C-alpha angles and dihedrals in degrees: 000000000000120000121199127210132170090233131020114200115200113209134026101220126103093302096047093047091050091048093050093047095051093043093054092043100044101026103030092160092061118090119223143175131198115221113201120187096205129068093248135038124239102083113210092008093058095040100052114071103158120132114282095009107171144146120289090202129056113270094230087073100025087052121073125277089226097053115047118227104239103176116112091233116071092189097061136190122247099254091052091050091048090051089051091052096047090044089054092053090052096044094053098034093247091130090069089065098048120103110196125208090027107132114187111219104168143005130195125195119215112204092193093055098028089227138126116221108208121202114210134187115211106187094312098327121107120228134173132215129182127208142167094226129028116209112192115206104155099124125244107274139060114268094196098053138032127200118266123165119231099260114197113240094020092140091052094065110105095201132066126288117205135182112210092227088067103034110179114236090216097053110127110197098164112130090000129126108243128192115196112198111211142042103222131107094290095049095048088050095048099046099064091039092054095038095078102058097024123087088234137337124213121196105209112198132177090209135358127267130209106258122192127191121215131172112264089223121062103219093192092052093049091047092050090053089062092053104036141033116280092252094049093046090050093051093049093046092047092053092044090056095042093052093045092049093049091048092050093046093050091046090051092051094046099039105024097160093052093049091044091056090048095051093048091047090053091053091047091054091059095051135062119281093250097047115126098241091160092064102036107029106027111091121202093227133069123266112276094018076107128016115277117239119234123210119186119231091353090283095156093050091047092053090051094045092050093050096244091114138022138193124229120188116201148093124280117241097181146317115263132195091267103033140301130331117208126212087250088065094251116137121216111202115219141172092187129027118200114198102208087169100137148262131300106235124216137174117244092338089294089282110176109245127195137172117213088344096308117115116243128197112215090197089069092058133080119257111244113213088334092289114063135047131237113256094005110110130216096000130117132180123209107221120165133213125286092207100042142023114316093225095063092067093035091061094045089051091051091050092050092050089054089052090052092050091050091047092052091049093048092049095040091237123140099197138055120184129176109229126190111235114197130339120336124195107231121230133168114273093234118044095205133114096208115129095239089054096046091050091056105036093111091057094062131070123258123256130212130233094233145025125013089334091068115100107218123208090197122100095197094054092045093048091056093044100042101036099037109009127100122284094203100069102121090331115126119207113201147140099079118228140069134273098268122247090212089063090054091050093048100052092138101049117149116265 
C-alpha cells in the first residue's frame, strides 16, 4: 500500500513536533504525517537516559513558543523535558499524525509527477509513502552509535566501559571509582550526578572547556508569572533570554579576551583559592569557537570543591586492567570508565536521496538559508543553532516552509528549488572547532559568505529573513500545476 500526504515529516523530536504544529496551524488544508524511526517520540530526550541528563539551554527558549514552559526550573532534567514534549503532541493533536517504528531509508524525487517517493522500513517490512514536500527533522547525529576513540588496551580493563548514549539501566556505580573521559556538555552533566553515590568521580579531559554556571531557576521568569498571564510571562522571558544570549555571543566574538577573562574568573570564584584553574579551566581557544558548557547552580564546581570529584588534564596512553594510564605516567584507578567522547554526526540520517532515479549527495550542495539545498527540490532540513537553543531555529524553519507551501499554492507551482546564481564563496557549514564537528565537516553541505547561502547564527536576523523576508531570492518556482485533490482522496491506493 502506498499512502500519499502533502508533507512527510521525518522525525518526532523537537524539530518534528514544531514542524507538525506550524503545518496544522498555518497550512490546515495540507495533509501531513510524521515518520519516527524509534518506538517512542521525543528524539534526544527519549534516547538519553544517563544520570543527571538535562538541558544545556534554558527551557524558555528550548521549549516551544506556542506552549509556555511552566516548570519552576528553567534548566530542566531529561524526564521533565520528555514529558513536556509528549504532552505537547497530545495537547495539539500531533500524536495522531505520528507513525512510530517507521525508519526512512530512501527518497526519490520525480520531476514529472512533482512527488517524493519515500521508502520506509517498519521493523523489517518495507512500506512506501509519497508526498509533495519532504521535511527532514531527524536531528544531526546517529542514534545507533556514539563516537568512541580506539583506546589502546581497552580489552585489558577489568571493569565496565559505558558510553552515555547507551547508559545501561542495571549499572550500579555506588561506592565505585568512576572516570569520565571528556569535558563537554555530557561529561559536565554526568560528573556531579555520579559524584554523590560514587566513591569518587574523575573527569579526565585532554583540554579544558569554558564552563559557565547559571541558576537552575529563572527568578525573573517566576516573578513575571505572578504578575502576568502564563503566555505573556513566557513571551517576555523568551525574549529576555534571546536578547541576553545574542548580546553575550556578539560580545564574545568581538571582545574574546575580555569575555575569556570573565569566564575564567567566574570559574575561579566557585573553586578554592589554591585550585589550578589555569590548567583545568583555561581553554586555549576563544569563547564560542566551541560551544560553552552550562552547569546549573555550580553543581560541578561544588562536587570538585567538596572533594567528591576531581579534574585531571592529560593525554591517555592506554587502558590498563585497573584503570587508565596517562602519557605522563600517572595511573587513574577506575571500576567504571564512561566514554563521554562525543556524538557521531550525520546529515539527514544518511537517507539515500535521488532525483529522477539518479543519486544525489546533499553534502555537495550549498545550504540555502540553513535549511534547504541547492538543486534539490521540495526538501527542507530542520537544523538548529550551535550558539543558542535548537528550537528557535527549528520553529523559524517550520514557518518558512509554510510560507513556501503557500507561495506554491498561490502561484500554482508544484516545485521550489534553490539555485545558485553567480559565484559563491565556499565556507564550512559549521563554524566550530569542536572535534565532533571537524570529524564530520565533509558530511555537511557548504555554505556561502553572502546572500541566502549564508548560515546565520543569529535569531534576530533569521526571524526577519525567514518570517518576513522574500521567498524569491535565488529560489526557482517551476512545474506548473497544483497538488492534486485526487491524490489526497486516494491516500491508500495499492502499490
